[in-house]
Backbone as XML, in Angstrom:
<?xml version="1.0"?>
<chain id="A" units="angstrom">
  <residue number="1" name="MET">
    <atom name="N" x="0.819" y="-1.190" z="0.000"/>
    <atom name="CA" x="0.000" y="0.000" z="0.000"/>
    <atom name="C" x="0.864" y="1.255" z="0.000"/>
  </residue>
  <residue number="2" name="VAL">
    <atom name="N" x="1.966" y="1.223" z="0.703"/>
    <atom name="CA" x="2.861" y="2.377" z="0.743"/>
    <atom name="C" x="3.466" y="2.614" z="-0.638"/>
  </residue>
  <residue number="3" name="LEU">
    <atom name="N" x="3.806" y="1.539" z="-1.332"/>
    <atom name="CA" x="4.349" y="1.664" z="-2.682"/>
    <atom name="C" x="3.340" y="2.320" z="-3.609"/>
  </residue>
  <residue number="4" name="HIS">
    <atom name="N" x="2.079" y="1.969" z="-3.439"/>
    <atom name="CA" x="1.018" y="2.556" z="-4.246"/>
    <atom name="C" x="0.966" y="4.078" z="-4.060"/>
  </residue>
  <residue number="5" name="TYR">
    <atom name="N" x="1.047" y="4.527" z="-2.814"/>
    <atom name="CA" x="1.015" y="5.962" z="-2.539"/>
    <atom name="C" x="2.281" y="6.658" z="-3.033"/>
  </residue>
  <residue number="6" name="LEU">
    <atom name="N" x="3.411" y="6.000" z="-2.927"/>
    <atom name="CA" x="4.655" y="6.561" z="-3.431"/>
    <atom name="C" x="4.593" y="6.757" z="-4.944"/>
  </residue>
  <residue number="7" name="LEU">
    <atom name="N" x="4.096" y="5.763" z="-5.655"/>
    <atom name="CA" x="3.950" y="5.882" z="-7.107"/>
    <atom name="C" x="2.940" y="6.963" z="-7.474"/>
  </residue>
  <residue number="8" name="THR">
    <atom name="N" x="1.898" y="7.096" z="-6.682"/>
    <atom name="CA" x="0.901" y="8.140" z="-6.928"/>
    <atom name="C" x="1.503" y="9.528" z="-6.738"/>
  </residue>
  <residue number="9" name="ILE">
    <atom name="N" x="2.287" y="9.701" z="-5.706"/>
    <atom name="CA" x="2.951" y="10.989" z="-5.473"/>
    <atom name="C" x="3.931" y="11.287" z="-6.607"/>
  </residue>
  <residue number="10" name="LEU">
    <atom name="N" x="4.659" y="10.276" z="-7.051"/>
    <atom name="CA" x="5.588" y="10.474" z="-8.165"/>
    <atom name="C" x="4.849" y="10.828" z="-9.460"/>
  </residue>
  <residue number="11" name="ASP">
    <atom name="N" x="3.655" y="10.275" z="-9.681"/>
    <atom name="CA" x="2.849" y="10.665" z="-10.839"/>
    <atom name="C" x="2.475" y="12.141" z="-10.763"/>
  </residue>
  <residue number="12" name="THR">
    <atom name="N" x="2.102" y="12.597" z="-9.574"/>
    <atom name="CA" x="1.756" y="14.006" z="-9.387"/>
    <atom name="C" x="2.959" y="14.902" z="-9.649"/>
  </residue>
  <residue number="13" name="VAL">
    <atom name="N" x="4.101" y="14.516" z="-9.131"/>
    <atom name="CA" x="5.324" y="15.292" z="-9.357"/>
    <atom name="C" x="5.689" y="15.290" z="-10.840"/>
  </residue>
  <residue number="14" name="THR">
    <atom name="N" x="5.503" y="14.163" z="-11.510"/>
    <atom name="CA" x="5.793" y="14.078" z="-12.941"/>
    <atom name="C" x="4.896" y="15.021" z="-13.734"/>
  </residue>
  <residue number="15" name="ALA">
    <atom name="N" x="3.622" y="15.085" z="-13.377"/>
    <atom name="CA" x="2.709" y="16.023" z="-14.045"/>
    <atom name="C" x="3.161" y="17.462" z="-13.822"/>
  </residue>
  <residue number="16" name="PHE">
    <atom name="N" x="3.576" y="17.781" z="-12.600"/>
    <atom name="CA" x="4.065" y="19.124" z="-12.290"/>
    <atom name="C" x="5.335" y="19.440" z="-13.086"/>
  </residue>
  <residue number="17" name="VAL">
    <atom name="N" x="6.243" y="18.480" z="-13.157"/>
    <atom name="CA" x="7.498" y="18.690" z="-13.898"/>
    <atom name="C" x="7.209" y="18.918" z="-15.373"/>
  </residue>
  <residue number="18" name="LEU">
    <atom name="N" x="6.336" y="18.115" z="-15.956"/>
    <atom name="CA" x="5.994" y="18.288" z="-17.377"/>
    <atom name="C" x="5.344" y="19.648" z="-17.617"/>
  </residue>
  <residue number="19" name="ALA">
    <atom name="N" x="4.403" y="20.016" z="-16.772"/>
    <atom name="CA" x="3.700" y="21.287" z="-16.957"/>
    <atom name="C" x="4.635" y="22.478" z="-16.839"/>
  </residue>
  <residue number="20" name="THR">
    <atom name="N" x="5.461" y="22.477" z="-15.821"/>
    <atom name="CA" x="6.340" y="23.631" z="-15.626"/>
    <atom name="C" x="7.504" y="23.647" z="-16.622"/>
  </residue>
  <residue number="21" name="HIS">
    <atom name="N" x="7.931" y="22.480" z="-17.069"/>
    <atom name="CA" x="8.997" y="22.449" z="-18.078"/>
    <atom name="C" x="8.502" y="23.028" z="-19.400"/>
  </residue>
  <residue number="22" name="VAL">
    <atom name="N" x="7.298" y="22.648" z="-19.790"/>
    <atom name="CA" x="6.758" y="23.127" z="-21.061"/>
    <atom name="C" x="6.361" y="24.593" z="-20.971"/>
  </residue>
  <residue number="23" name="ALA">
    <atom name="N" x="5.674" y="24.964" z="-19.904"/>
    <atom name="CA" x="5.139" y="26.319" z="-19.800"/>
    <atom name="C" x="6.176" y="27.346" z="-19.378"/>
  </residue>
  <residue number="24" name="LEU">
    <atom name="N" x="7.044" y="26.978" z="-18.437"/>
    <atom name="CA" x="7.943" y="27.964" z="-17.853"/>
    <atom name="C" x="9.423" y="27.648" z="-18.027"/>
  </residue>
  <residue number="25" name="GLY">
    <atom name="N" x="9.732" y="26.447" z="-18.453"/>
    <atom name="CA" x="11.133" y="26.053" z="-18.615"/>
    <atom name="C" x="11.891" y="25.915" z="-17.313"/>
  </residue>
  <residue number="26" name="TRP">
    <atom name="N" x="11.183" y="25.537" z="-16.243"/>
    <atom name="CA" x="11.798" y="25.494" z="-14.920"/>
    <atom name="C" x="12.815" y="24.383" z="-14.751"/>
  </residue>
  <residue number="27" name="PHE">
    <atom name="N" x="12.526" y="23.208" z="-15.243"/>
    <atom name="CA" x="13.381" y="22.059" z="-14.957"/>
    <atom name="C" x="14.315" y="21.766" z="-16.120"/>
  </residue>
  <residue number="28" name="SER">
    <atom name="N" x="15.493" y="21.268" z="-15.788"/>
    <atom name="CA" x="16.464" y="20.927" z="-16.820"/>
    <atom name="C" x="16.021" y="19.660" z="-17.543"/>
  </residue>
  <residue number="29" name="THR">
    <atom name="N" x="16.659" y="19.415" z="-18.661"/>
    <atom name="CA" x="16.352" y="18.240" z="-19.454"/>
    <atom name="C" x="16.615" y="16.959" z="-18.668"/>
  </residue>
  <residue number="30" name="GLN">
    <atom name="N" x="17.656" y="16.941" z="-17.863"/>
    <atom name="CA" x="17.982" y="15.737" z="-17.088"/>
    <atom name="C" x="16.881" y="15.391" z="-16.089"/>
  </residue>
  <residue number="31" name="VAL">
    <atom name="N" x="16.317" y="16.395" z="-15.444"/>
    <atom name="CA" x="15.242" y="16.149" z="-14.476"/>
    <atom name="C" x="14.019" y="15.594" z="-15.198"/>
  </residue>
  <residue number="32" name="VAL">
    <atom name="N" x="13.676" y="16.188" z="-16.312"/>
    <atom name="CA" x="12.515" y="15.719" z="-17.064"/>
    <atom name="C" x="12.762" y="14.312" z="-17.600"/>
  </residue>
  <residue number="33" name="LEU">
    <atom name="N" x="13.976" y="14.031" z="-18.063"/>
    <atom name="CA" x="14.298" y="12.686" z="-18.555"/>
    <atom name="C" x="14.214" y="11.644" z="-17.448"/>
  </residue>
  <residue number="34" name="PHE">
    <atom name="N" x="14.543" y="12.021" z="-16.212"/>
    <atom name="CA" x="14.363" y="11.112" z="-15.084"/>
    <atom name="C" x="12.892" y="10.732" z="-14.944"/>
  </residue>
  <residue number="35" name="HIS">
    <atom name="N" x="12.010" y="11.721" z="-15.041"/>
    <atom name="CA" x="10.583" y="11.461" z="-14.922"/>
    <atom name="C" x="10.048" y="10.690" z="-16.127"/>
  </residue>
  <residue number="36" name="VAL">
    <atom name="N" x="10.617" y="10.942" z="-17.290"/>
    <atom name="CA" x="10.256" y="10.167" z="-18.477"/>
    <atom name="C" x="10.593" y="8.700" z="-18.248"/>
  </residue>
  <residue number="37" name="GLY">
    <atom name="N" x="11.797" y="8.449" z="-17.765"/>
    <atom name="CA" x="12.207" y="7.080" z="-17.486"/>
    <atom name="C" x="11.320" y="6.420" z="-16.449"/>
  </residue>
  <residue number="38" name="TYR">
    <atom name="N" x="10.982" y="7.172" z="-15.410"/>
    <atom name="CA" x="10.118" y="6.640" z="-14.357"/>
    <atom name="C" x="8.758" y="6.243" z="-14.917"/>
  </residue>
  <residue number="39" name="ILE">
    <atom name="N" x="8.124" y="7.141" z="-15.677"/>
    <atom name="CA" x="6.756" y="6.883" z="-16.129"/>
    <atom name="C" x="6.728" y="5.751" z="-17.158"/>
  </residue>
  <residue number="40" name="ILE">
    <atom name="N" x="7.755" y="5.666" z="-18.006"/>
    <atom name="CA" x="7.809" y="4.574" z="-18.974"/>
    <atom name="C" x="8.075" y="3.245" z="-18.268"/>
  </residue>
  <residue number="41" name="LEU">
    <atom name="N" x="9.017" y="3.232" z="-17.346"/>
    <atom name="CA" x="9.334" y="2.002" z="-16.621"/>
    <atom name="C" x="8.129" y="1.514" z="-15.810"/>
  </residue>
  <residue number="42" name="LYS">
    <atom name="N" x="7.465" y="2.420" z="-15.132"/>
    <atom name="CA" x="6.279" y="2.050" z="-14.358"/>
    <atom name="C" x="5.185" y="1.533" z="-15.283"/>
  </residue>
  <residue number="43" name="GLY">
    <atom name="N" x="5.018" y="2.194" z="-16.407"/>
    <atom name="CA" x="4.003" y="1.750" z="-17.362"/>
    <atom name="C" x="4.283" y="0.372" z="-17.920"/>
  </residue>
  <residue number="44" name="VAL">
    <atom name="N" x="5.541" y="0.104" z="-18.245"/>
    <atom name="CA" x="5.904" y="-1.200" z="-18.789"/>
    <atom name="C" x="5.731" y="-2.291" z="-17.730"/>
  </residue>
  <residue number="45" name="LEU">
    <atom name="N" x="6.139" y="-2.018" z="-16.507"/>
    <atom name="CA" x="6.035" y="-3.021" z="-15.439"/>
    <atom name="C" x="4.599" y="-3.427" z="-15.134"/>
  </residue>
  <residue number="46" name="PHE">
    <atom name="N" x="3.680" y="-2.475" z="-15.165"/>
    <atom name="CA" x="2.304" y="-2.757" z="-14.789"/>
    <atom name="C" x="1.362" y="-2.901" z="-15.975"/>
  </residue>
  <residue number="47" name="SER">
    <atom name="N" x="1.853" y="-2.823" z="-17.204"/>
    <atom name="CA" x="0.969" y="-2.835" z="-18.375"/>
    <atom name="C" x="0.321" y="-4.193" z="-18.624"/>
  </residue>
  <residue number="48" name="ILE">
    <atom name="N" x="0.855" y="-5.246" z="-18.053"/>
    <atom name="CA" x="0.270" y="-6.569" z="-18.261"/>
    <atom name="C" x="-1.127" y="-6.648" z="-17.641"/>
  </residue>
  <residue number="49" name="ASN">
    <atom name="N" x="-1.289" y="-6.078" z="-16.465"/>
    <atom name="CA" x="-2.562" y="-6.172" z="-15.745"/>
    <atom name="C" x="-3.425" y="-4.923" z="-15.816"/>
  </residue>
  <residue number="50" name="ASP">
    <atom name="N" x="-2.872" y="-3.813" z="-16.260"/>
    <atom name="CA" x="-3.574" y="-2.541" z="-16.137"/>
    <atom name="C" x="-3.520" y="-1.776" z="-17.454"/>
  </residue>
  <residue number="51" name="TRP">
    <atom name="N" x="-4.693" y="-1.485" z="-18.017"/>
    <atom name="CA" x="-4.724" y="-0.764" z="-19.290"/>
    <atom name="C" x="-4.262" y="0.681" z="-19.123"/>
  </residue>
  <residue number="52" name="ALA">
    <atom name="N" x="-4.442" y="1.261" z="-17.950"/>
    <atom name="CA" x="-4.021" y="2.641" z="-17.719"/>
    <atom name="C" x="-2.504" y="2.763" z="-17.787"/>
  </residue>
  <residue number="53" name="SER">
    <atom name="N" x="-1.799" y="1.702" z="-17.450"/>
    <atom name="CA" x="-0.340" y="1.741" z="-17.526"/>
    <atom name="C" x="0.138" y="1.783" z="-18.968"/>
  </residue>
  <residue number="54" name="ARG">
    <atom name="N" x="-0.646" y="1.237" z="-19.866"/>
    <atom name="CA" x="-0.299" y="1.334" z="-21.292"/>
    <atom name="C" x="-0.375" y="2.787" z="-21.763"/>
  </residue>
  <residue number="55" name="ILE">
    <atom name="N" x="-1.324" y="3.511" z="-21.223"/>
    <atom name="CA" x="-1.417" y="4.938" z="-21.552"/>
    <atom name="C" x="-0.257" y="5.690" z="-20.916"/>
  </residue>
  <residue number="56" name="ASP">
    <atom name="N" x="0.188" y="5.252" z="-19.743"/>
    <atom name="CA" x="1.376" y="5.851" z="-19.123"/>
    <atom name="C" x="2.596" y="5.724" z="-20.039"/>
  </residue>
  <residue number="57" name="VAL">
    <atom name="N" x="2.743" y="4.592" z="-20.706"/>
    <atom name="CA" x="3.861" y="4.410" z="-21.637"/>
    <atom name="C" x="3.755" y="5.415" z="-22.778"/>
  </residue>
  <residue number="58" name="ILE">
    <atom name="N" x="2.551" y="5.611" z="-23.291"/>
    <atom name="CA" x="2.340" y="6.582" z="-24.375"/>
    <atom name="C" x="2.654" y="7.993" z="-23.886"/>
  </residue>
  <residue number="59" name="VAL">
    <atom name="N" x="2.207" y="8.325" z="-22.679"/>
    <atom name="CA" x="2.494" y="9.646" z="-22.099"/>
    <atom name="C" x="4.002" y="9.816" z="-21.907"/>
  </residue>
  <residue number="60" name="GLY">
    <atom name="N" x="4.675" y="8.769" z="-21.450"/>
    <atom name="CA" x="6.130" y="8.830" z="-21.277"/>
    <atom name="C" x="6.860" y="9.057" z="-22.583"/>
  </residue>
  <residue number="61" name="ILE">
    <atom name="N" x="6.419" y="8.373" z="-23.643"/>
    <atom name="CA" x="7.038" y="8.565" z="-24.959"/>
    <atom name="C" x="6.785" y="9.990" z="-25.445"/>
  </residue>
  <residue number="62" name="TYR">
    <atom name="N" x="5.572" y="10.485" z="-25.233"/>
    <atom name="CA" x="5.281" y="11.865" z="-25.613"/>
    <atom name="C" x="6.148" y="12.850" z="-24.825"/>
  </residue>
  <residue number="63" name="MET">
    <atom name="N" x="6.306" y="12.599" z="-23.520"/>
    <atom name="CA" x="7.169" y="13.463" z="-22.705"/>
    <atom name="C" x="8.604" y="13.449" z="-23.237"/>
  </residue>
  <residue number="64" name="LEU">
    <atom name="N" x="9.073" y="12.290" z="-23.667"/>
    <atom name="CA" x="10.420" y="12.194" z="-24.236"/>
    <atom name="C" x="10.535" y="13.045" z="-25.487"/>
  </residue>
  <residue number="65" name="LEU">
    <atom name="N" x="9.537" y="12.978" z="-26.346"/>
    <atom name="CA" x="9.552" y="13.781" z="-27.573"/>
    <atom name="C" x="9.510" y="15.275" z="-27.262"/>
  </residue>
  <residue number="66" name="VAL">
    <atom name="N" x="8.732" y="15.659" z="-26.270"/>
    <atom name="CA" x="8.659" y="17.071" z="-25.869"/>
    <atom name="C" x="9.993" y="17.525" z="-25.286"/>
  </residue>
  <residue number="67" name="THR">
    <atom name="N" x="10.580" y="16.701" z="-24.438"/>
    <atom name="CA" x="11.833" y="17.057" z="-23.775"/>
    <atom name="C" x="12.961" y="17.245" z="-24.774"/>
  </residue>
  <residue number="68" name="LEU">
    <atom name="N" x="12.993" y="16.401" z="-25.787"/>
    <atom name="CA" x="14.059" y="16.480" z="-26.795"/>
    <atom name="C" x="13.716" y="17.439" z="-27.936"/>
  </residue>
  <residue number="69" name="ASP">
    <atom name="N" x="12.618" y="18.180" z="-27.797"/>
    <atom name="CA" x="12.154" y="19.145" z="-28.807"/>
    <atom name="C" x="11.947" y="18.518" z="-30.178"/>
  </residue>
  <residue number="70" name="ILE">
    <atom name="N" x="11.462" y="17.293" z="-30.199"/>
    <atom name="CA" x="11.162" y="16.619" z="-31.459"/>
    <atom name="C" x="9.720" y="16.881" z="-31.861"/>
  </residue>
  <residue number="71" name="PHE">
    <atom name="N" x="8.820" y="16.795" z="-30.903"/>
    <atom name="CA" x="7.397" y="16.968" z="-31.180"/>
    <atom name="C" x="6.725" y="17.537" z="-29.944"/>
  </residue>
  <residue number="72" name="SER">
    <atom name="N" x="5.913" y="18.551" z="-30.147"/>
    <atom name="CA" x="5.161" y="19.129" z="-29.043"/>
    <atom name="C" x="3.867" y="19.713" z="-29.589"/>
  </residue>
  <residue number="73" name="PHE">
    <atom name="N" x="2.782" y="19.326" z="-28.977"/>
    <atom name="CA" x="1.472" y="19.813" z="-29.374"/>
    <atom name="C" x="0.748" y="20.204" z="-28.093"/>
  </residue>
  <residue number="74" name="THR">
    <atom name="N" x="0.275" y="21.415" z="-28.014"/>
    <atom name="CA" x="-0.262" y="21.966" z="-26.775"/>
    <atom name="C" x="-1.375" y="21.111" z="-26.192"/>
  </residue>
  <residue number="75" name="ILE">
    <atom name="N" x="-2.334" y="20.713" z="-27.010"/>
    <atom name="CA" x="-3.467" y="19.951" z="-26.480"/>
    <atom name="C" x="-3.013" y="18.584" z="-25.967"/>
  </residue>
  <residue number="76" name="LEU">
    <atom name="N" x="-2.037" y="17.958" z="-26.618"/>
    <atom name="CA" x="-1.520" y="16.677" z="-26.130"/>
    <atom name="C" x="-0.790" y="16.843" z="-24.802"/>
  </residue>
  <residue number="77" name="THR">
    <atom name="N" x="-0.105" y="17.954" z="-24.645"/>
    <atom name="CA" x="0.571" y="18.231" z="-23.377"/>
    <atom name="C" x="-0.444" y="18.402" z="-22.259"/>
  </residue>
  <residue number="78" name="ILE">
    <atom name="N" x="-1.501" y="19.138" z="-22.530"/>
    <atom name="CA" x="-2.546" y="19.354" z="-21.524"/>
    <atom name="C" x="-3.225" y="18.034" z="-21.170"/>
  </residue>
  <residue number="79" name="VAL">
    <atom name="N" x="-3.527" y="17.220" z="-22.174"/>
    <atom name="CA" x="-4.159" y="15.923" z="-21.922"/>
    <atom name="C" x="-3.235" y="15.022" z="-21.107"/>
  </residue>
  <residue number="80" name="SER">
    <atom name="N" x="-1.946" y="15.050" z="-21.403"/>
    <atom name="CA" x="-0.984" y="14.237" z="-20.652"/>
    <atom name="C" x="-0.915" y="14.666" z="-19.195"/>
  </residue>
  <residue number="81" name="ILE">
    <atom name="N" x="-0.901" y="15.950" z="-18.958"/>
    <atom name="CA" x="-0.857" y="16.464" z="-17.584"/>
    <atom name="C" x="-2.142" y="16.098" z="-16.843"/>
  </residue>
  <residue number="82" name="ILE">
    <atom name="N" x="-3.272" y="16.278" z="-17.497"/>
    <atom name="CA" x="-4.550" y="15.935" z="-16.868"/>
    <atom name="C" x="-4.628" y="14.438" z="-16.599"/>
  </residue>
  <residue number="83" name="TRP">
    <atom name="N" x="-4.113" y="13.621" z="-17.513"/>
    <atom name="CA" x="-4.122" y="12.165" z="-17.315"/>
    <atom name="C" x="-3.370" y="11.798" z="-16.035"/>
  </residue>
  <residue number="84" name="LEU">
    <atom name="N" x="-2.173" y="12.332" z="-15.884"/>
    <atom name="CA" x="-1.370" y="12.010" z="-14.708"/>
    <atom name="C" x="-2.011" y="12.540" z="-13.427"/>
  </residue>
  <residue number="85" name="LEU">
    <atom name="N" x="-2.565" y="13.738" z="-13.484"/>
    <atom name="CA" x="-3.179" y="14.326" z="-12.288"/>
    <atom name="C" x="-4.460" y="13.607" z="-11.880"/>
  </residue>
  <residue number="86" name="GLN">
    <atom name="N" x="-5.297" y="13.258" z="-12.853"/>
    <atom name="CA" x="-6.554" y="12.605" z="-12.491"/>
    <atom name="C" x="-6.308" y="11.227" z="-11.918"/>
  </residue>
  <residue number="87" name="LYS">
    <atom name="N" x="-5.286" y="10.528" z="-12.405"/>
    <atom name="CA" x="-4.941" y="9.233" z="-11.804"/>
    <atom name="C" x="-4.510" y="9.422" z="-10.358"/>
  </residue>
  <residue number="88" name="SER">
    <atom name="N" x="-3.745" y="10.445" z="-10.112"/>
    <atom name="CA" x="-3.273" y="10.711" z="-8.752"/>
    <atom name="C" x="-4.423" y="11.085" z="-7.825"/>
  </residue>
  <residue number="89" name="ILE">
    <atom name="N" x="-5.294" y="11.929" z="-8.298"/>
    <atom name="CA" x="-6.428" y="12.359" z="-7.480"/>
    <atom name="C" x="-7.326" y="11.176" z="-7.145"/>
  </residue>
  <residue number="90" name="PHE">
    <atom name="N" x="-7.650" y="10.367" z="-8.135"/>
    <atom name="CA" x="-8.508" y="9.213" z="-7.877"/>
    <atom name="C" x="-7.835" y="8.192" z="-6.974"/>
  </residue>
  <residue number="91" name="ALA">
    <atom name="N" x="-6.527" y="8.052" z="-7.081"/>
    <atom name="CA" x="-5.820" y="7.094" z="-6.235"/>
    <atom name="C" x="-5.874" y="7.508" z="-4.767"/>
  </residue>
  <residue number="92" name="PHE">
    <atom name="N" x="-5.973" y="8.799" z="-4.496"/>
    <atom name="CA" x="-6.081" y="9.252" z="-3.114"/>
    <atom name="C" x="-7.535" y="9.297" z="-2.631"/>
  </residue>
  <residue number="93" name="ILE">
    <atom name="N" x="-8.477" y="9.561" z="-3.532"/>
    <atom name="CA" x="-9.873" y="9.710" z="-3.135"/>
    <atom name="C" x="-10.561" y="8.364" z="-2.926"/>
  </residue>
  <residue number="94" name="VAL">
    <atom name="N" x="-10.302" y="7.395" z="-3.774"/>
    <atom name="CA" x="-11.016" y="6.121" z="-3.715"/>
    <atom name="C" x="-10.847" y="5.404" z="-2.366"/>
  </residue>
  <residue number="95" name="PRO">
    <atom name="N" x="-9.637" y="5.289" z="-1.807"/>
    <atom name="CA" x="-9.552" y="4.624" z="-0.498"/>
    <atom name="C" x="-10.308" y="5.353" z="0.605"/>
  </residue>
  <residue number="96" name="VAL">
    <atom name="N" x="-10.327" y="6.673" z="0.553"/>
    <atom name="CA" x="-11.068" y="7.448" z="1.564"/>
    <atom name="C" x="-12.566" y="7.245" z="1.356"/>
  </residue>
  <residue number="97" name="ALA">
    <atom name="N" x="-13.007" y="7.219" z="0.105"/>
    <atom name="CA" x="-14.429" y="7.021" z="-0.176"/>
    <atom name="C" x="-14.892" y="5.634" z="0.270"/>
  </residue>
  <residue number="98" name="LYS">
    <atom name="N" x="-14.024" y="4.644" z="0.162"/>
    <atom name="CA" x="-14.390" y="3.284" z="0.591"/>
    <atom name="C" x="-14.603" y="3.212" z="2.100"/>
  </residue>
  <residue number="99" name="ILE">
    <atom name="N" x="-13.948" y="4.066" z="2.827"/>
    <atom name="CA" x="-14.122" y="4.084" z="4.281"/>
    <atom name="C" x="-15.515" y="4.579" z="4.654"/>
  </residue>
  <residue number="100" name="PHE">
    <atom name="N" x="-15.993" y="5.583" z="3.939"/>
    <atom name="CA" x="-17.258" y="6.217" z="4.297"/>
    <atom name="C" x="-18.463" y="5.669" z="3.552"/>
  </residue>
  <residue number="101" name="PHE">
    <atom name="N" x="-18.249" y="5.005" z="2.437"/>
    <atom name="CA" x="-19.404" y="4.542" z="1.629"/>
    <atom name="C" x="-19.368" y="3.068" z="1.412"/>
  </residue>
</chain>
C-alpha cells in the first residue's frame, strides 16, 4: 500500500514537472528525462494487468519527444498532464471514499 502511494505521489510530481517544463522552462532536461524514465518504466512493469499503464507508456514517450524538442502539441501536453493528475487524485480519493461509503 505504501508503494502505491509513493507511485501516486511520483505521478503528481511528474505532471508538475511536465507542466512547468513546457510552460515555464523550470526544470532541466535531465530532471525531465528522469521522470520520463520513471513513467515509462512504471508503465511497462504494470501494463500486463492494467490498461491505464499502457497509456502511461504513451504519455512517457510523448514526454520524451517534448523534452528532446522533437514533437510538441499543446493539447496533447494538456491531456498528458490531466491524465497524470486525475490518476493521482482518484488514487487518493477512492480509499477514503471506501471508508465512508
